[in-house]
C-alpha positions as CSV (number, residue, x, y, z in Angstrom):
1,M,4.0,6.8,-15.7
2,N,1.4,5.8,-13.1
3,R,2.2,2.0,-13.6
4,A,4.6,0.3,-11.6
5,L,4.9,-2.9,-13.9
6,I,7.1,-2.8,-17.0
7,D,7.6,-5.0,-20.3
8,I,10.8,-5.6,-21.4
9,E,10.6,-3.1,-24.5
10,Q,9.6,-0.6,-21.7
11,V,12.8,-1.6,-19.9
12,Q,15.2,-1.1,-22.7
13,N,13.6,2.3,-23.5
14,F,14.5,3.3,-20.0
15,I,18.1,1.9,-20.8
16,K,18.5,3.9,-23.9
17,E,17.0,6.8,-22.8
18,H,18.3,7.4,-19.3
19,A,21.2,5.5,-19.3
20,D,23.3,7.6,-16.7
21,R,20.2,7.5,-14.4
22,V,19.1,3.7,-14.1
23,I,19.7,1.3,-11.8
24,I,19.3,-2.5,-12.3
25,L,18.9,-4.4,-9.0
26,D,18.4,-8.1,-8.9
27,A,15.9,-8.5,-5.8
28,S,15.7,-12.4,-5.9
29,I,15.7,-14.6,-2.5
30,D,14.8,-18.4,-2.2
31,K,11.2,-19.5,-2.4
32,V,10.2,-22.0,0.4
33,G,11.3,-25.1,-0.1
34,Q,13.2,-24.1,-3.1
35,K,16.5,-22.5,-3.6
36,L,18.0,-20.4,-6.6
37,D,21.2,-21.8,-8.1
38,N,23.8,-19.0,-7.0
39,N,26.6,-21.1,-8.4
40,N,25.7,-20.2,-11.9
41,L,24.4,-16.9,-12.2
42,E,22.6,-15.6,-14.8
43,L,21.9,-11.7,-14.6
44,I,20.6,-9.0,-17.0
45,P,24.0,-7.2,-17.0
46,N,24.8,-4.1,-15.3
47,S,22.8,-5.6,-12.6
48,H,23.3,-5.1,-8.6
49,F,22.1,-6.9,-5.8
50,F,19.4,-5.8,-3.8
51,D,20.2,-8.4,-0.9
52,I,16.8,-8.5,1.1
53,E,17.5,-11.6,3.0
54,N,20.6,-9.4,4.8
55,A,21.0,-6.1,4.0
56,F,17.7,-4.8,3.9
57,S,16.2,-7.2,6.6
58,D,16.2,-5.9,10.6
59,K,18.5,-9.0,11.7
60,T,17.8,-7.6,15.6
61,I,14.1,-9.1,15.2
62,N,13.1,-12.7,15.2
63,L,11.3,-12.5,12.4
64,P,11.9,-12.9,8.3
65,H,12.5,-10.2,6.2
66,T,11.4,-7.4,8.8
67,M,11.9,-3.9,7.3
68,V,14.8,-1.8,8.4
69,D,15.0,1.3,9.6
70,A,15.2,4.4,7.2
71,S,18.9,4.9,8.1
72,T,19.5,1.6,7.4
73,F,18.1,1.6,4.1
74,E,19.3,4.9,3.1
75,N,22.8,3.9,3.7
76,E,22.5,0.2,1.9
77,A,20.8,2.0,-1.0
78,R,23.3,4.8,-1.3
79,K,25.8,1.7,-1.3
80,L,24.2,0.4,-4.7
81,G,24.7,3.8,-6.3
82,I,21.2,5.0,-6.0
83,N,20.8,8.8,-6.0
84,E,17.6,10.9,-5.8
85,D,17.0,11.3,-9.5
86,S,17.8,7.3,-9.9
87,I,15.1,5.3,-12.3
88,I,15.1,1.8,-10.1
89,L,14.2,-0.9,-12.3
90,L,13.5,-4.2,-10.5
91,Y,13.8,-7.7,-11.4
92,D,13.9,-11.6,-9.6
93,R,15.5,-14.4,-11.2
94,W,12.0,-16.4,-10.5
95,G,9.9,-14.0,-13.0
96,V,7.7,-11.9,-10.1
97,Y,8.1,-13.1,-6.9
98,S,10.4,-11.2,-4.3
99,S,10.9,-8.3,-7.0
100,P,7.6,-6.6,-5.7
101,R,8.6,-6.4,-2.0
102,A,11.7,-4.4,-3.1
103,W,9.4,-2.3,-5.2
104,W,7.1,-1.8,-1.6
105,M,10.2,-1.0,0.0
106,F,11.5,1.7,-2.2
107,K,7.8,3.2,-2.2
108,Y,7.5,2.8,1.9
109,M,11.0,5.2,1.8
110,G,9.2,7.7,-0.4
111,F,11.1,6.9,-3.4
112,D,9.0,6.9,-6.8
113,Q,11.0,6.4,-10.0
114,V,11.2,2.7,-9.3
115,Y,9.7,-0.2,-11.5
116,V,9.3,-4.1,-11.6
117,I,10.2,-5.9,-15.0
118,N,7.2,-8.0,-16.0
119,G,8.5,-11.7,-15.9
120,G,11.9,-10.6,-14.7
121,L,14.9,-12.7,-15.7
122,P,12.9,-15.2,-17.7
123,A,11.5,-12.3,-19.7
124,W,14.7,-11.4,-20.3
125,K,15.9,-14.3,-21.8
126,S,12.6,-15.1,-23.9
127,A,13.8,-11.7,-25.9
128,D,17.0,-13.1,-26.5
129,L,18.9,-10.5,-24.7
130,P,22.3,-11.3,-23.2
131,T,22.9,-12.3,-19.8
132,V,26.2,-12.2,-17.5
133,D,27.3,-14.4,-14.6
134,S,28.3,-11.7,-12.1
135,Y,26.7,-8.8,-10.5
136,A,28.4,-5.4,-11.9
137,A,30.6,-3.0,-9.7
138,V,29.3,0.0,-7.9
139,E,31.0,3.0,-9.4
140,Q,30.5,5.4,-6.7
141,T,28.2,6.3,-3.4
142,G,24.9,7.8,-4.0
143,N,22.8,10.4,-2.7
144,F,19.6,8.5,-1.8
145,I,17.6,10.1,0.9
146,A,15.1,8.1,2.7
147,K,11.4,9.5,3.6
148,P,9.4,7.1,5.2
149,N,5.6,7.4,4.3
150,S,3.7,5.3,6.9
151,E,0.9,5.0,4.4
152,W,2.9,2.1,2.9
153,I,3.0,0.4,6.2
154,I,1.5,-1.5,9.0
155,K,2.3,-3.1,11.9
156,I,1.0,-5.3,14.7
157,D,-0.2,-2.9,17.3
158,E,-2.4,-0.8,15.2
159,L,-3.3,-3.3,13.0
160,K,-5.1,-5.1,15.9
161,E,-6.7,-1.6,16.6
162,L,-8.1,-1.6,13.3
163,V,-9.4,-5.1,12.8
164,G,-13.1,-5.5,12.4
165,E,-13.6,-1.6,11.5
166,A,-15.7,-1.2,8.2
167,D,-13.4,0.6,6.1
168,V,-10.1,-1.7,6.8
169,H,-10.1,-4.6,4.0
170,I,-7.5,-7.1,4.7
171,T,-6.0,-9.6,2.1
172,D,-4.1,-12.6,2.7
173,A,-1.7,-13.7,-0.3
174,R,-1.2,-17.5,1.4
175,S,-2.8,-20.6,0.0
176,A,-6.1,-21.3,0.3
177,G,-5.5,-23.9,2.5
178,R,-2.9,-22.1,5.0
179,F,-5.6,-19.2,4.9
180,S,-8.3,-21.3,6.2
181,G,-5.9,-23.3,8.5
182,A,-6.2,-26.7,6.7
183,A,-2.9,-26.8,5.8
184,P,0.1,-26.5,8.2
185,E,2.0,-23.4,8.3
186,P,5.9,-24.3,6.9
187,R,7.4,-22.0,9.8
188,P,7.1,-24.2,12.8
189,G,5.5,-22.7,16.0
190,L,2.4,-20.9,14.2
191,K,-1.0,-20.7,14.9
192,S,-3.3,-22.0,11.7
193,G,-6.2,-19.5,10.2
194,H,-6.3,-15.8,9.3
195,I,-6.8,-12.7,10.6
196,P,-10.5,-11.9,11.5
197,G,-12.1,-10.6,8.7
198,S,-9.6,-10.9,6.3
199,K,-10.1,-12.2,2.5
200,N,-7.8,-14.4,0.5
201,I,-6.1,-14.2,-3.0
202,P,-3.3,-16.9,-3.1
203,F,-0.6,-14.9,-4.4
204,D,-0.1,-17.2,-7.5
205,Q,-3.6,-16.5,-8.8
206,V,-2.4,-13.1,-9.9
207,L,0.5,-14.6,-11.8
208,D,0.9,-16.7,-15.1
209,G,3.9,-18.4,-14.7
210,A,7.1,-15.9,-14.0
211,Y,4.5,-13.0,-15.4
212,F,1.7,-10.8,-13.8
213,R,-1.2,-11.1,-15.4
214,S,-2.8,-8.2,-17.2
215,N,-5.4,-5.7,-15.3
216,E,-8.2,-7.3,-16.8
217,Q,-7.5,-10.8,-15.6
218,I,-6.7,-9.5,-11.9
219,A,-9.2,-7.1,-11.9
220,P,-12.0,-10.0,-10.9
221,L,-10.0,-11.4,-7.9
222,Y,-9.7,-7.9,-6.2
223,A,-13.3,-6.7,-7.0
224,D,-14.7,-7.8,-3.4
225,K,-11.6,-7.3,-1.5
226,S,-9.8,-4.1,-2.1
227,F,-11.9,-0.9,-2.3
228,S,-11.5,2.9,-3.5
229,S,-12.2,4.0,0.1
230,G,-10.5,3.0,3.7
231,Q,-7.3,1.3,3.7
232,N,-6.3,-1.9,1.8
233,I,-4.1,-4.1,3.8
234,F,-2.0,-7.2,2.2
235,T,-0.5,-9.7,4.5
236,C,1.1,-13.1,3.8
237,G,3.7,-15.3,5.5
238,S,6.3,-13.2,6.1
239,G,5.9,-9.8,3.8
240,I,7.3,-11.3,0.6
241,T,4.0,-12.1,-1.2
242,A,2.1,-9.7,0.1
243,S,3.8,-7.2,-1.7
244,I,3.2,-8.8,-4.8
245,L,-0.6,-8.4,-4.2
246,A,0.1,-4.8,-3.2
247,L,1.5,-4.4,-6.4
248,G,-1.7,-5.7,-8.3
249,A,-3.7,-3.2,-6.4
250,Y,-1.4,-0.3,-7.3
251,E,-1.7,-1.4,-10.9
252,L,-5.5,-1.5,-10.8
253,G,-5.4,2.0,-9.2
254,Y,-6.6,1.1,-5.7
255,P,-5.5,4.1,-3.0
256,H,-4.4,3.3,0.8
257,I,-2.0,0.5,0.0
258,R,-0.4,-0.8,3.0
259,V,1.5,-3.9,3.6
260,Y,1.7,-5.6,7.0
261,D,5.2,-6.2,7.5
262,G,5.3,-9.2,10.3
263,S,2.4,-10.9,8.5
264,W,1.5,-14.5,9.5
265,S,4.9,-14.8,11.0
266,E,4.0,-12.2,13.4
267,W,0.3,-12.7,13.8
268,G,0.5,-16.2,14.1
269,S,2.8,-16.4,16.8
270,D,1.7,-13.4,18.8
271,P,-0.4,-15.1,21.8
272,D,-2.4,-12.2,22.4
273,T,-4.0,-12.1,18.7
274,I,-7.2,-13.5,17.6
275,V,-7.3,-16.3,14.9
276,D,-10.3,-17.1,12.4
277,Q,-10.4,-20.4,10.8
278,N,-13.8,-19.8,8.9
279,I,-13.8,-19.0,5.2
């Protein structure tokens, strides 16, 4: 498959045909200003928890959701029973929100058999499929091997050098107000505005409620922002919703997709970065 988004029918086919290889991961995190109900869990059966906030975030860096090093990722993935030949099905309890971040993390770590369930838990429930209230126990440690591919990620020092280059296309997933600087940042102490030369696709524009929109619906949004040549770099507030746009670009077949891991939490707090407030 050259697609990363799969529907519930495809999920069921994966489970039926590759039951011994399928790993189902709940990659849910809280949204800014909205919290999940963790006291009354509803989960897809046989799920494990992919803990973006803790196990898979670098706690030595004072930025949210920063990517962990390869060794840490490898060890934590093995704890989830993930093997080199596993098929990973990702979802989140919102629908599509943080599961694309987990997808991007696996792609960056060199793992290809990873998919995002379009609609997540709401789609599963809409199909009248059963849920459970606890995570499954991991039966045995996996043999996953991390193979980081820097083509999937960009960090601030490299990005500073690339800003303004003709073949570098930066797209910001934050709201139009935050992008322009008219709306305040939810995290204190950050500058307002955006990376010079970047363009804006608020992440909710590629979604229809809990679901990712079709390629036909999202293609016009990307038409003058992502290109078949050069680098397509996606940013947001903390690297979560940038991954939603990265997934959309992947679905549309755009090459050279990279996520700016530090995103505005880093760019907006660095005294040496340039900020633009022009649309």
